[in-house]
N, C-alpha and C positions, 0 to 999 in steps of 0.2 A: 425429583425423580429424573435420573438420566438414563435415556433409552437409546439402544442401538437398533436401528431398523435395517435388517440385512435383506436386500433385494436380490437374492441369489439367482444367478443365471443357471438354472438347474439343468444338468446334463441328463438326458432321458435314460433312465434305467441303468445308470453307471454309478452305483452307490459309493464305491471307493473314492472316485473323483469328487463327488458331492460331500463326502465326509471330510476330505482334505481341505476343500475350499471353505467349508463351514467352519472348520477349526481355525483357519487363518483369520477369518473375520471375527470370530469370537475372541481370539487372542487380542486382536486390535481393539475390540470393544472393552476388554478387560483392562488393557493398558491405558485406555482413555477414562478409566474409573466409572464405566457405565454400571448401573444397578441391574439392568436387565437387557438381554439380547433377544430379538424376535425374528424368527425365520418364517418363510412362506409356507403355505399349504403343500403337503406332500414334497417336502424339501429334499428328500433323499432319492426319490425315484422319478419325480415328475408325475404327470397324470397318467400313470400306467394302468392298463386294465388286465395285466397279466398277474392275476391275484395269486395263483398257485406258486409263482416264482418269487414274488416280492412281498406279499403280506407276511408279517412276522407275529410271533407271540408278543404279548404285552411286555415281557421281560427279555425280548430277543436282542439280536445284535445291535440294531439301531438304538433301542432304548438304553442299552448298556453304554454305547459310545456317547450318546447325548448326555447321559448322567455323568459320565467321566469328564466330559468337557466342562460341564457346569461346575463340577467339583475342582478340577484342575485349575480353572481360571477364575474360580470363586465369583461366579456370576449367575444370577437367575436367568432361566432360559425357557422360551416358548418355541415349540417346533411342531410342524405338521408332519404326520407319518401315516403309513398304511398298516393296519393291524388286522390280524385274523379275527373273523367272527366265529365264535365257538360253534362247531358242528355244522357250519354252513360253507358253501362254496364262494360266498361273497366276503368282502372285507369291511372294515370300518375306517372311515376317514376321520382321523383324530387330531386334536391339538393337545399336546402334553406340556405340563409346566414342571420344571425342576428348580429347586432352590440352590443356594450357593454351596450346599453340602452335597449336591447331586441327588437329593431325595425327590422322588416324584410326589408332588403336592396336589396335583389336580389333572384330570383328563376329561376332555369333552369330545363327544362324537357328533359330527355334523348332522344336524336335524333335517336339513333339506338337500338331499342329493339332487344334482342338476339333471333332471330328466331330459331336457332339451338335447343334451349330448350323451344320453343313455347312462349317466353315472348311476342311476338307480338300478341298472341291470347288474352292476358289479359291487356296489356298496350299499349296506343296509343303513337306514336312517336311525339317528339317535332319538331319544325321547325325553331328554332332561337338559335343562340349562344348568350351568356350573358356575359357581363363584369360588374365589380363592383370595389369599392375601399375598402380596409381594412387597417386601420392605414396609409392612404395616398398611399398605394401600389396598383396600378391598377392590376387587376387579372381577370382570367376567370375560368370556371369550366366545367368539363365533368363527365360522369358516365360510368365506367366499359367498356363495349363493344365499346363505342365511341373511345377508345384508339386505335382501329385498323383502324381508318379513319383519316389519317393525314391532309386531306384537311380542316377539321373543325378547327383543331388547327391552321393551317396556316392562316385561315380567320381572326383570331383576334390577331395574335401574335404581330403585330406592335403597338397594343394598350395596351399591358399588360407586366408585368415583371414576373408574376408567373401564373401557371395554376394548379389548383387542380383537381385531379381525384379520385373520391371515388368509391369503388368497392365491389362486392362479387365475387372475381376471384379465381377459384379452384386451388388446388395444382397441378393437372395434367398438367396445362398450366402455372405454375409459371415462367418458363424461358421466355415465351412470355411476361408476365406481366412486368418483370424487363427489358427485352430488349427494349420493346416498350416505357416504361417510359423514359429510357435513350435516346432513339432515338428522342422522341419528345422534350426533353430538348436540345439536341445538334443541331438539325435541326432548332429549333426556337430560340436558344440563350436566353433561359429564365429558370427560376426555374420551375421544375415540381415536385409537391408534390402528391404522390400516397398513399392513405390510404385504406387498405384492411382489411377484417374481419379475425378472426381466428375461430378455432373450427370445428365442424361437424354439418351439417344441418339434417333435418328430413329424407332426402333421403340417408343419409350416405356419402354425398359429403364433402370432407375435404377442408379447406381453410388455406393457409399458412401464413397469416399475410403478411410478406414481404413488409411492407410499407417502402417507400423510399422518400428521397428528393434528386433530382439530380440538380446540378448547371448548368449554361449555357454551360459549357465545358463537361458535362456528368459525373462529379465527384460525387460519392455517398457520401452525407453528413450524411445520417442517414439510417440504415437498420434494420428492425424488423425481428424477427424469428417467429415461429409458436406458441409461448406461450406468448411472451411479449404482453401486452395490452395497455401500455402507453409509448410512446416514445416522448422525448423532444429534439428539435434541434433548432439552430439559423442560420440565414443567413442575409446578407446585400443586400436588393433589388437593391442598387446602383451599384452592380457588373454587373447587366445586361447592364446598359449604358456603363460601361467601356469595357465590352467584345464586344458589338456591335460597339463601336467606334474603337477599335483596330482591329477587324475583321468584316468589314461591309458587310458580306455576304448577309444579307437580302435586302440590297440596290440593289443587282444585280438580283433580281427576275424580270422576264420579262414575258409579256403575250405571248401566243403561240397558234397556231392552229393545230388541228389534221387533218392529211390528210389520208383519207381512199382510198386504192388502191384495185381495183377489180382484 
């Protein structure tokens, strides 16, 4: 599996510029024969709270453009977008997956809005984990703050070989980002692909890139810095089966009860 991790330096609320830069990187990924290209959380707008101006219908402009890019460059694509929440003034923070024909094959809504920065005031939480297949590899996906909640990763891990995490994760907590990505890979014995943005947003918040692919043993296969915007790496999904057969830790998971004592 050959993956392009696109650490886009997102231009805040300037969709056309982000479309153009995204297409350039996707074209490069296609020319390098990548199977899948992965973009960060909210890759078209940045972390805008201007819901009325930038949230779109599920089949709106951004969805159409991303679908066309996937089809034009014959590449699977994962991208983070802002989508209207039906009948509400809030939006959904989603990760969408398009196949090589440009067909939408999966969509995940971020389960944990980041209340520390009031994301929950503007975005509704999702309530479902999502799995999908890319080039025959079963996979799951989460968004940014979800990374701090290992229980949702564990809920799908027996059904997947890789988990994608797209993010706008700041430099001030870069160590947490990298540590948690590695931990999710080790404890779930699968590949974890984290794709984060670079640059500085309109609030002066800096983002480190630091995109990674960790293998089922927690080995770092790919590491971005704060200036790289396109990283390409390969791994063999079959390694997951080998690791889980040699070290069948997941088979030892057991139900338990919590006892509260007064």
